[in-house]
N, C-alpha and C positions, 0 to 999 in steps of 0.2 A: 788473147793473142796480141802481142806487141808487133806493130808493123811500121817500118820506116818508109814513108811515102811522101816525097816532096817535103821533107823536113817536118812532117806532121806525125806525131806519135799517137797511136790508137790502141785501145785495149778491147779485146773481145773475150767474154767469159766462155767457159766450157770448151776451151781450146788449149793448145800448147804454146809455150813461149818460142817465138821465132826472132832471131837476131840477124839483121842485114849485114852483108859484107864479112869482114874479118873481126867484127866486134865479138868479144867473148866475155862471159861472166867471170868476175874476179874470184879468187879463192876466198871463201867465207871464213873458214876456220882460222882463228888466230889474228885476224886483222885488227889493227889498232883503233882506238876510239878517237874521233875527231869532233870538235865542237863546231856547231854552225854559228855563223855570224851574220852581219849585215845590219842595215839601218832599220830601226824599230818603227813600227807604225802605231798610231794611237789605237787604243781599244775602242771597239764600236759596240753596237747593240747586241745583246745576247738573245738568241731566239728562245722562246719559253715553252715550246711544245716538243713532243717526240722524245728524243734522247735527253738525258739530264745535261743541262748546260751549266758550265761553271760561271762564277762571277768574272767580269773583266779583270785583267791583271791589276792588282791593287797598288803596285809600286813600279818604279822605273826599272828595277832589276828584273822583274818578271817580264815587263813589256819589251825589254831589250832582247828577249828570247824569240821574238816574232820578227824575223828579218823581212824587210819590204821586198816584194817581187811585183813587177809591173805587168806580168802576164794576166790575161783575163781571169783564168782559173789557176790558183796556186794554193799550196798548203804546206805545212811544216809540222813536225812533231814538236810539241811544246813541253819542255821539262823532261822528266825521266819516265819511261814506261815501267810497268810492274807486272810480274807474272806470279800467280798463286796456283798451287796444285794441292789437291785434296786426296792424294793417293800415295801410299808408301812406296810404290814402285817408281815414282817420278821425282827426280831431283831437279831443282831450278838453279841455274847459274846465270846471274845477271851482271857478273863482273865485266863481261864483254859487251854489255848493253850500251848503246849510244850511236851517235852519228858516224857513219862510215862512208859518207859521200865521196870523199877524196879517193878512197880505194876503188870506187866504181866510176871514176870520172870518164874513162874511155867508153864505157857502156852508155852512160847518160848522155854523152855527146851526140849519140844517134837519135835521141828522143828528147827534143827540147821541152816537152811538157813535163818531164820528170826532173825534179830539181833537188831531190834529197833521197838518200838511202839510209834507213835507220834499222840497226840490228836490235830486235826486241830482247834477245837473250838466247839461252840454250836450255833445252829439255833433255835430260839424260834418263833413259828408260831402262829399267831392269826387267828384262823379259821374264825371268823366272819368277819374279815377285808379282807380275801381272796376274798370275793365278787364273788365266783364261778369261779375264774380264777387261773391260775398257777402262781408261783412266781419264779424269777430267782435269782441265787446266783453264785458267782464266787470265787473259791479258787485258790490262787497263792502261789507257794512255789518253793524252789530250792532243787533239788535232786543231791547229790554228789556221784560219783563213788569212793569208798574207798577200792575197791577190787584189785585183781591182773590182771584181764582181762577186756578188753573193753566190754561195753554193745553193742550188735548189734543194728542195726536200727530197728529190729523187736521187741525189748524189749517194754513192754507195762505196763500200769497201769490197773489192772483188779479187778473187784468187788469180794470180798471174802465173805462178809456177809451183810445182810440187803437189804434195798431198793437201787437200783442203782441210783436213782435221775436223770435218763436219761443219766448216764455215766457208762455203763457196762464195757467198755474197751476203752482205748486210746493208740494207738501206738506212741512211742516217735518219730519214723521216722528219727533218726539220730544216728550215732555212738558216744558213750560217753567214752572217754579214761579214764584210772585210774588217779585220781587226778583232774578230770574236773567235772563240774556240769552244769546242765541245769535248766532253769526257766520253770516250768510247770504251765499251766493254766487249771483248771478243771471247765467248765461251768456246773452248776447243775440246775435242774428244780424240784421245790417242787410241788407235785401233788395237784390237787384241793381238797377242803375240803370235797366234797361229794364222792371222791374216797374211796374205801375200806381201803387202807393203811392209808389214812389221818385221820381215826377215832382213830388210836392208839395214846396214850398219850405220849409215849416216844419211840424212836427208835435209833438204831446205824447203820451207814453205814461204812463199812471197805473196803479199797482198798489195793492192794499189787503190788509191782513190780514183773514182771515175765519174764523169757526168756525161750522160747520153753515149756511153760506151767509149769515151775518150779518156785515157789515163792522164793524171797530172799529179803534181806534188810529190809526196814521199812514197818510196817503196818500203814496205814493212817486212823485214826478213827475220824468220824464226828458224833456228837450227834445232834439229832433233837427232840425238845420238842414241843408238840402241846397243845394249851389251847383253851377253848371256846371263851375267849376274849369278847370284847365289840362289839356292833353293829356299824360298821363303813362303810366306802365307801360312795356312794352317795344315802344313804337310806333316804327316806322321813319319818320324825318323827313329832309327836305332843305331847306336854306335857303342864302341868299347868303352867310351867315357862314362856312359851311364850304367855299364855293367857293374861298376863298383858302388852304385847307389844302394844305400842301406834301406831295405824295404821296411815300411811301417807295419805294425801289428794290425792296423786297420785294414778292412777289406777294400775300402775306397779311400785313397789318399793322393795328395799331389804336393809338389814342392817346386819353387822357382829355383832354377839352376843357373850358375854363372851370374854375370851382371846384366841388368836391363840397360837399354839405351833409348834415347829420344832424339829424333831428327826433326828439326824445325823447318817450316816452310813459309815463314812470314817474318818480316823485319821487326814486327812489334813484339816478338817472343824472345825470351832469354831462358837458358837452361843451365842449371848448376849440376854438372856430372857427379859431383861428390854427394849429392842428395839421394842417389839411387843405392839402396842397401837393404839388407835384412834388418828388420826392427822387431823381431819376435820377442826379444827380451823386454823391450820397452812396452810391448803390448801384452805381456804375459797374463795379467789378471783378466783383461778383456777377452783374450783368446780362450781362456779356460771356461769362461761363462758362455761363450758361443760354441764351444766344442770344436774349435779350429786349431790347426797345428802350426801355422806360420803367418806372419805379417811381413809383407815386403813393400817398401816404399819405392815406387817406380821412378819417382823423381819430383823435382819442384820446377814448375814453369812459371815465369813472371811475364805478365802482359803489360806493355806500355800503351795505355789507352790513347795517348796522343798520336801514336803511329798506326793505330788500328783503322782510322779513317772510316769508321762505321761499317767495316766489312767483316769478312770471316777470316780467321787466322787458323791455319791447319798445322798439326804436328803429328808425327807417327811414333808410336812406342813399340820397341822391339824387346821381346823376352822369350825365354825358353821355359816351358813347364813340363816337369818329369812326372810320370806315373810311378810313385813309390809305394803303391798299395798292393794288396794281394790279388785284386781282380782287375780285369780290363775295364776301361771306360767305354761304355757302349756307344754306338752310333746315336747321335742326338745330344751328346754331352755338350754343355754350353758354359761359357764364361759370362756371368751376368752381373749387372750393376747391383750393389748391395746398399749403398748409401751415397748421397750427394748428387751433383749434377752429372748427367750422362755424357755431356760434351758431344752429343750426337751419336753415341754408341752405347745402346742399352744391353745388347746381347751379341756375343761372338760365338757362332757354332764351330765346334771342332770337327774337322772332316775325318770321317772314318773311325774305326775302333782303335783305341790306344792301349796296347798291352803293357803289363808291368815292365819297368825299366826302359820303356820307350818314351819319347818326348814329342812335343809339338812346338813349333816356332809360331 
């Protein structure tokens, strides 16, 4: 709960957002990015317990990103936030990420303790591709103390508005001195498509820093857009397109149809679309020895280690596999790793029975 009371802004968790007078929330969609400025303060001591703390800013360019604020408690987002998703139904758009304080100036005027509004980015959710499951996303950002007093270890990030995405509150767990900053990780869970909240077309989740229930510093805004999307996952499908599939003489057989595709979810990854193609001729001799009918190169992904930041980098592969054999694939049929690194995916079960000339995505 934000409450304007004698020019004092407060935050109470487990409540709704209330705005005094005629103050209204600005339109979030499409607002431009603004850079924060101000006088830099020198870096101070980094607390060494609890959350992982970064080194103090190493040069003047980074230090300039910490504008001075003479309020007792104050904070600011340092640098750029980053969002990663590890689910094919979730697309991350960080082109709109950045400081949008100017767009929220009328709102912030009623709450002196709040000095910045930062848009983390936008998650686009494909309901059909959720496949009845939840989806994970991770937000990483640096929060700098640009006030006059240290943040106590009890300081926390608390939900102020919208769905909590399984993160209602997170205690920093460490003292943050003025001029210091911490790296914060926010693990989020996007609800299943059949949940009530999931039926909404557009939503905003907002978190704020607080000490003893009083909000200060930046508001962290995350946009979540849902769409009906396409039918994906391991859904059995039949269409006229595969009716023309030439059946193999083998009782059990499969073939990759059309082009595969790869969607990247991390800035450290690069993908060459021309690398996805049928390479059966190149693998002819090896396929004969293994009694296999086709070799298909899903693609080539290059990893820039310098951009990986010792974290995880996710990508999603899309392809269509057609049953071109004489018999149905029974329930329990799986796509399994044959050689090499599994990249976290050893086995993919195919849902349901797949009859001849039907396919799975």
